[in-house]
C-alpha positions as CSV (number, residue, x, y, z in Angstrom):
1,M,55.9,76.8,100.9
2,A,58.2,73.9,100.3
3,V,59.3,71.3,103.2
4,H,62.9,71.5,103.7
5,R,64.8,68.3,103.1
6,V,67.2,68.5,106.1
7,Y,67.7,64.9,106.8
8,R,67.7,63.6,103.3
9,D,70.7,62.1,101.7
10,W,72.3,64.1,98.9
11,S,71.7,62.1,95.5
12,A,73.9,62.4,92.5
13,E,71.3,64.5,90.8
14,D,71.2,67.1,93.7
15,D,75.0,67.2,93.4
16,A,74.8,68.0,89.8
17,R,72.4,70.7,90.3
18,L,74.3,72.1,93.2
19,T,77.5,72.2,90.8
20,A,75.6,73.8,88.1
21,L,74.0,76.4,90.4
22,L,77.3,77.2,91.9
23,A,78.9,77.7,88.6
24,A,76.2,80.1,87.6
25,G,77.2,82.1,90.4
26,E,74.2,81.5,92.7
27,G,74.8,82.0,96.5
28,P,74.1,79.4,99.1
29,T,70.7,80.7,100.2
30,A,69.5,80.9,96.5
31,I,70.7,77.3,96.1
32,A,69.1,76.0,99.3
33,I,65.7,77.6,98.0
34,K,66.0,75.8,94.7
35,L,67.0,72.5,96.1
36,E,64.6,72.8,99.0
37,R,67.2,72.6,101.5
38,V,68.7,74.6,104.3
39,S,71.4,76.8,103.4
40,A,73.9,75.5,106.2
41,S,73.4,72.0,104.4
42,V,74.1,73.4,101.3
43,C,77.4,75.0,102.6
44,R,78.5,71.7,104.1
45,R,77.9,70.0,100.8
46,I,79.8,72.5,99.0
47,N,82.6,71.9,101.4
48,R,82.4,68.2,101.3
49,L,82.4,68.0,97.7
50,G,85.5,70.4,97.4
51,L,83.8,72.8,95.3
52,V,84.8,76.5,95.3
53,R,82.4,79.2,95.7
54,P,83.1,82.3,93.1
55,K,84.7,84.9,94.9
56,K,83.1,88.1,95.0
57,S,85.1,90.9,93.5
58,R,86.3,93.5,96.1
59,A,87.4,96.1,93.4
60,K,85.7,99.1,93.4
61,P,84.2,100.4,90.3
62,A,86.3,103.4,88.7
63,A,83.5,106.0,89.6
64,E,84.1,105.3,93.4
65,T,87.8,105.1,93.3
66,T,88.6,108.5,91.6
67,P,88.6,111.4,94.0
68,I,85.7,113.8,93.8
69,P,87.0,117.4,93.8
70,L,85.8,119.5,96.5
71,K,83.7,122.4,95.1
72,E,81.6,125.2,96.7
73,D,78.0,124.8,97.0
74,Q,74.9,126.9,97.1
75,R,73.1,126.4,100.4
76,K,70.2,128.1,102.5
77,C,71.1,129.7,105.6
78,M,69.6,127.9,108.6
79,C,69.0,131.1,110.4
80,C,67.6,133.5,107.8
81,G,67.0,131.2,104.9
82,A,69.2,133.5,102.5
83,V,71.2,131.4,99.7
84,F,74.9,131.5,99.9
85,T,77.9,130.0,98.9
86,S,78.9,127.3,101.4
87,A,82.4,125.7,101.7
88,G,80.9,122.3,102.7
89,P,78.1,120.7,104.8
90,H,79.8,122.3,108.1
91,N,79.2,125.6,106.7
92,R,75.3,126.2,107.3
93,L,75.2,129.8,108.3
94,C,75.5,132.9,105.8
95,G,78.2,135.6,106.7
96,R,75.7,137.9,108.2
97,C,74.2,135.5,110.4
98,R,77.7,134.2,111.4
99,S,78.7,137.5,112.5
100,K,75.6,138.0,114.5
101,A,76.3,134.8,116.1
102,G,79.7,135.7,117.1
103,D,78.3,139.0,118.7
104,F,76.2,136.9,121.1
105,S,78.5,133.9,121.5
106,P,80.1,133.4,124.9
107,L,83.0,131.7,123.4
108,H,83.9,134.8,121.3
109,P,84.9,137.9,123.3
Protein backbone atom coordinates (compact mmCIF):
# COMPACT_ATOMS: atom_id res chain seq x y z
CA MET A 1 0.00 0.00 0.00
CA ALA A 2 1.37 3.40 -0.96
CA VAL A 3 1.98 6.11 1.60
CA HIS A 4 -0.14 9.21 1.02
CA ARG A 5 1.75 12.38 0.24
CA VAL A 6 -0.41 14.62 2.40
CA TYR A 7 2.05 17.39 3.25
CA ARG A 8 4.10 17.41 0.06
CA ASP A 9 3.82 20.31 -2.35
CA TRP A 10 2.14 19.89 -5.69
CA SER A 11 4.61 19.86 -8.57
CA ALA A 12 3.90 20.99 -12.13
CA GLU A 13 3.94 17.30 -13.12
CA ASP A 14 1.32 16.50 -10.45
CA ASP A 15 -0.85 19.36 -11.71
CA ALA A 16 -0.55 18.10 -15.28
CA ARG A 17 -1.51 14.56 -14.26
CA LEU A 18 -4.40 15.91 -12.21
CA THR A 19 -5.67 17.93 -15.17
CA ALA A 20 -5.36 14.96 -17.53
CA LEU A 21 -7.11 12.54 -15.17
CA LEU A 22 -9.89 15.04 -14.52
CA ALA A 23 -10.38 15.58 -18.27
CA ALA A 24 -10.56 11.79 -18.71
CA GLY A 25 -13.57 11.73 -16.39
CA GLU A 26 -11.91 10.32 -13.29
CA GLY A 27 -13.38 11.24 -9.93
CA PRO A 28 -11.44 12.77 -7.03
CA THR A 29 -11.12 9.45 -5.22
CA ALA A 30 -9.69 7.65 -8.25
CA ILE A 31 -7.33 10.55 -8.92
CA ALA A 32 -6.19 10.53 -5.29
CA ILE A 33 -5.31 6.84 -5.53
CA LYS A 34 -3.35 7.33 -8.74
CA LEU A 35 -1.48 10.37 -7.40
CA GLU A 36 -0.99 8.79 -3.96
CA ARG A 37 -2.77 11.69 -2.29
CA VAL A 38 -5.79 12.16 -0.07
CA SER A 39 -9.05 12.87 -1.91
CA ALA A 40 -9.64 16.06 0.13
CA SER A 41 -6.26 17.32 -1.06
CA VAL A 42 -7.18 16.55 -4.65
CA CYS A 43 -10.49 18.43 -4.28
CA ARG A 44 -8.71 21.45 -2.81
CA ARG A 45 -6.18 21.44 -5.65
CA ILE A 46 -8.93 21.21 -8.26
CA ASN A 47 -10.57 24.27 -6.71
CA ARG A 48 -7.30 26.16 -6.33
CA LEU A 49 -6.39 25.61 -10.00
CA GLY A 50 -9.88 26.64 -11.06
CA LEU A 51 -10.50 23.36 -12.85
CA VAL A 52 -14.05 22.28 -13.48
CA ARG A 53 -15.09 18.76 -12.68
CA PRO A 54 -17.27 17.21 -15.39
CA LYS A 55 -20.89 17.22 -14.29
CA LYS A 56 -22.67 13.92 -14.06
CA SER A 57 -25.65 13.72 -16.35
CA ARG A 58 -28.86 13.68 -14.36
CA ALA A 59 -30.99 12.81 -17.37
CA LYS A 60 -32.53 9.40 -16.99
CA PRO A 61 -32.25 6.86 -19.79
CA ALA A 62 -35.27 6.59 -22.05
CA ALA A 63 -36.24 3.22 -20.55
CA GLU A 64 -36.70 4.80 -17.09
CA THR A 65 -38.68 7.82 -18.27
CA THR A 66 -41.29 5.97 -20.31
CA PRO A 67 -44.28 4.97 -18.20
CA ILE A 68 -44.68 1.26 -17.67
CA PRO A 69 -48.22 0.17 -18.43
CA LEU A 70 -49.94 -1.63 -15.59
CA LYS A 71 -50.83 -5.18 -16.42
CA GLU A 72 -52.41 -8.01 -14.59
CA ASP A 73 -50.06 -10.70 -13.41
CA GLN A 74 -50.32 -14.34 -12.47
CA ARG A 75 -49.60 -14.91 -8.76
CA LYS A 76 -49.89 -17.68 -6.21
CA CYS A 77 -52.45 -17.20 -3.46
CA MET A 78 -50.76 -16.75 -0.08
CA CYS A 79 -53.44 -18.85 1.58
CA CYS A 80 -54.13 -21.86 -0.65
CA GLY A 81 -51.34 -21.60 -3.25
CA ALA A 82 -53.69 -21.55 -6.26
CA VAL A 83 -52.57 -19.49 -9.26
CA PHE A 84 -54.84 -16.54 -10.00
CA THR A 85 -54.81 -13.28 -11.97
CA SER A 86 -53.68 -10.50 -9.64
CA ALA A 87 -54.34 -6.77 -10.13
CA GLY A 88 -51.00 -5.85 -8.54
CA PRO A 89 -48.63 -6.51 -5.64
CA HIS A 90 -51.34 -5.57 -3.14
CA ASN A 91 -53.59 -8.42 -4.36
CA ARG A 92 -52.18 -11.60 -2.80
CA LEU A 93 -55.31 -13.71 -2.14
CA CYS A 94 -57.42 -15.48 -4.73
CA GLY A 95 -61.14 -14.69 -4.89
CA ARG A 96 -62.17 -17.84 -2.99
CA CYS A 97 -59.79 -17.18 -0.08
CA ARG A 98 -60.73 -13.50 -0.06
CA SER A 99 -64.41 -14.37 0.32
CA LYS A 100 -63.58 -16.85 3.10
CA ALA A 101 -61.51 -14.21 4.88
CA GLY A 102 -64.47 -11.80 4.64
CA ASP A 103 -66.68 -14.35 6.45
CA PHE A 104 -64.34 -14.40 9.47
CA SER A 105 -63.17 -10.80 9.47
CA PRO A 106 -64.41 -8.64 12.37
CA LEU A 107 -64.26 -5.62 10.04
CA HIS A 108 -66.80 -7.01 7.59
CA PRO A 109 -70.33 -7.68 8.94
